[in-house]
N, C-alpha and C positions, 0 to 999 in steps of 0.2 A: 253318122248319126249315133252310132252304138257308143262313142267316147264323149257324148254331151254331157251325161251326168258326171263322170269324172273330171271334165274340163270345168264343170260348175263348181264342184267340190275343191278343185285346185285354185280356182279363182277367189273363192271364199275364204279359203285358207290363207291365200296370199294378202287379201283384203284385211283380214284379222291381224296378221303379222304386221301389216303396215300401220294399222291403228294401234297397236300395242307397242310400236318401236318407240314412241314418245313417252311411254310409262316407265316407272321405275319398278324393278322386280321386288316383290314382297319377300320377307315381311318388313312392314313399316312399323315406326314407333310412334305413339301419340301421347303426349303429356298434357293433362288437363291443366289449363291456366286461368280458368274463370268458374262462373257457376255452372252447374250440371244443366244440362239440356240447351245450352246457348252455343254450342258448337266453338267454344273458346278453348283453343288448344293448340299446341305446336306439334307438328308432324314432322318426323325426321328420319332419314335413312341410315341405319347404323353402319353400313358399308362406306358411307361418305363421311360421317360425323367423326367416327372413330379415327381415321387417318388424319383428318384435320387436327382433332384435338391432341393427337399424339405429337403433331408437328410443333406445339405451342410451347416449346421448351425454351428455357432462358439461359444464356451464356453464363458461365461461372463469374461471379463479379471478382475484379481485382482486388488484392488486400488493400485495407484502408491504410492510409499515411498518416501517422500522428503530426499533428501540428501543435507545438507548445505556444503558450502566449508569447506574442511578439514576433512569430515566424514571418519572414518576409512575404509581401503578396506578389503574385505574378506580374501585375501592371508596374511593380517597382523594380522588377529584375529583368523582365522581358520587354522588347520593344514591340510596338504596334499591337498591342493586346486590347482588344475593344470590347469584348464580350465578357470574358471570364476572368477579367483582371482582378476581381474580388477574393479570389481564391488563393490560399496558401500556396506556394511554389510545389510542394510535394502533391497536394490533391490537384492543382491545376495539370501536372504531368501526367498523373493517374487518369484524369479525365480524357486528356489528349489520347492516351493509350487505348482507353476503353472505345472512344470514338472509332479510332483506326480499326480496332476489332469488329465494331458493329457495321462499318460502313466499307471498308476497304482493306479486309484482312490479307488479300492476295498482293495489292498494290504497296501496302504500308504506308509510311509517313509521306513518301514521296508522291502520293496522290494528290496532296494538297500543298506541300512543299517542294519548291524546285530543288533539285539537286544541285549542290555546289553553290546555293545562294544562301543569304541570311533567312533564319526563320521568319523574320518580320517581312519578308518580301511577299508581295500580293500579285506576282506577275501570272501565277496560274488561276484560272478562272474558277477552279474546284474550292481555292481557298475562300475567294470573295463568295462564292455560293454557301459554303460551310459555314461561314460567319453569319450570313443571313439566316440560315436554318437554326442555328444556335439560338440567335435572338427570337426566332418563331416558337422554338420549343419552350424556351423560358416564358413567354408571352402566353402560350397555350396552356401552360401548367399553372401560372399564376392568375390568369383572368378568364378562362374558360373551364372552370371546375363545374359549371353548370352541366358540362357534358362529360369531361373526362373524369370528374369527382376527385377524390384523393389518390386515385391509381395514377394518374398521370401517364404521360408517355416520354419515351427516350427516342433517340436516333434509331435505335434497334426496332422499335414497334413498327416502323415503315420499312426499313431498310434490309433487316434480316441478314446482314453480310454480304450485301450488293451494294455497288455504288449508286445504282439508280434503284429505287423502289420497284417491285414487280407490277405493283397495281396502280400505275399512273395512265393518265389519259390525254389525248390530243384532240383538236378540233378535226371534224371528219366533213368531208363534202358530199358523202353518200355515193359516190362513184358515178360513172356514166350512166344515162339513161335515154329512153327514146325521145324524139322530138314531137313537134306538132301538139296534138290534144293530150299526149301523155307526158309532155315536157315537165309539168309541175307536180314533181313527186314528193314535196315537202320532206325530203330526206328519208323517206320510208322504204319498206321492201328491199333494204340492204342490211342484212342481219349484222348487228354490231354487239360487242360485248358490254358497251355502255348501257344498252337497253336489254340486257340477257339474252341477246340472239333473237329476239322479237322482230316483227316487221315494223316496229315503232320507229320513232325518229331517231337517227344515229347520232345527233348532236344534242341529245336531251340535257347533258350535264352542263353544258356551256349556257343553257338558258337558266338554270338555277343555281349552279355551284360557282359561276362566275357573274352572270347577269342575276337580276333579282325579280323574274317574272312571276306572277302570282301562281302559287301552287294549288290553292282551293279553287276547284271547279264545279264542286256541288252546290245546290241550292236547297233551302229548307221546304221548298214546295214543289210539287211535281208540275211538269210543262209550265215553267215560268214564262211570263211575257217579257220580251226586252232584255233577256239575260246577256250581259256582255261576254260571256264565256262561249267558246266555240267547241265543236267536236275535236278538232285538231288539238285545241289546249287541253282538251280532257285527255286525249292520247298522249300528249307530251307528259302531264301528270303521271300517267300510269307507266310511262317509260321509266321516270325517277323513282315510282314506288318499287317497280321490278328490280331496278338497279339496286335499291337499298335491301331488299328482300335476298337477291343473290349475294351481296356483299357481306351481309350477317348471317346467312344461312338459317332465315327464319320465314315464317309465312305472314299473312296480312294481320292475323290476330296477335303478333307480338306488339303491335302499336295500336291497333284498332279493335273496337268492339264489333261484333257480328250483326247488332241490330242497325246501326248507323255509323258509317265509318267517319262522318262529319262531326259527331257528337265528342266534344272534349271532355264533358263531365263523366262520361261512361268509358273514356279510354284508359288502357293501361298507361302506367307511370312512364313507360319507355317511349310513348309518343312524345311526351314532353322533352325528353332527353335528344329524340330525333330531331324535334324542333330547334333546339340550341345547335345540335351537330351540323344541321343543313347550313345554318348562320355562321356557324365557325368555319366550315369548309370554304364558303364563300368568301369571308374575310380573309383567310389564309391565302387563297388564291389571288385575290386582288391586292393585298398588302405586302405579300411576301414574295410570291412565284412571278406573277406578271411583271413586276419591276426588274425581274432578272432577265427580260428578254435580250437586253442588248449585251448581257454578260455571257451566257450561253453561247457556243459555237454552234454553226449550223448543224453539224452532226448529232447535236443533243435535242434538236427541235423536231417538231412534227411536220408533215408533208405541206401544212400551210405556214410553217414558219413561227409557230407559237411553241412556248416552253411546256414541259410536262407540268400537269397540275394534279391535286389531289382529288379523291373523292371518298366515299365511305369504305371503298374496298382497300384503299391504300393503308390504312391501319387495321381494318377488321380482318380482311383476308380470309372470308367465309366463316367467322365466328362472331357470335353476338356481342363479345367482350374481347377486344385485341388481346392476344396471348393468353386467352381463356382467364381474364381477369387478373392475371398475375401483375404485381407492380415491380418495376425496377427502379423506380424513382427513390425508394428508400435507401438504395446503395449509392445513389448519385443525386443528392438533394440540391446540388448546385444547378442542376438542370431545372428546378423547379422556380428559379428566379429569386430565390431567398439567399442571401450570403451565408456561408456556413464555415465551420472551421474543419473538423474531422469527419469524414464520412464514416459511418459504422457499417462495414460490409457484412452481410448475412447471406448465407446461401440460398439459393432460388428454391421457391416452394415447388412441390411436385405439382404438374398440371392437373387441374381438375378433371374429373371423369365424365362430366357433363357440362355443356354451357348453360348455367343458370340463366333463367328469365331475369331482366331487371325489374 
């Protein structure tokens, strides 16, 4: 009995440690993003953001290749050039080398071109996929400036020197669960990176970034009668929001105001960009990645046989602007979907010291 107070103190200390285990060690940084007194602010952890920003470095651009008037085009010199044939031969070769550096620096040209075969040969699945991705990149830069703005994207934005981007996703079944009354788990309570390791639906991205389920679940009145939305749909929306927050390294007030998350007129501009970003990712998955299902070999597919798909994290990788807002498109305007002559290569700008709010 004499040890009871000590045991109580020990239990209290252990409980406190357990409660604090999910918290981040101070000091934190808070940046005001709205009117004073409205709790509009971006909270960040410098121990996490500084390494992320330091990693947003650009590869040195290859020297520009002069193209005098009348220079032959790639489509007139090489066979089976279906995407970048409007480039002069020198710039075409430069672009091919840049893509190799961005996507397969270890494997080299042989990652897409079969050794011993003609360059026009399409026997490797990687070449077929690369052609589709080039078409996608040009379309994205030309037709989705509502999201990518003038900054644009290149292969490096997602790949960062890897043949497969680090932040892709596959469908998940939620794993095994109990039978009987506990059999219907709705994909929950199986922590998944898609939903920020929460207990929410593990397949939330397939609902919104492949499917087009309604995201808005809030109503303008309290306790609405006959609302078609369910608690489960609300949880799915929360799962998507958590994914976006984790992918961009921001909190809810980056896109929403604190008074009413549903009110568009009082929301930051970033919410409009996110609106277009969701639809952009959905279109790219459905029009460019899913059609490649029969092209990818089984070892490149997920457990359910589906291909890798993109999400907010694929480009953003933890920062609110991919590559901290630095543009590589200025050195490779051909990827913007606009025919060009000579690229003017400029050295990459230094990474910004802070991820500025949109």
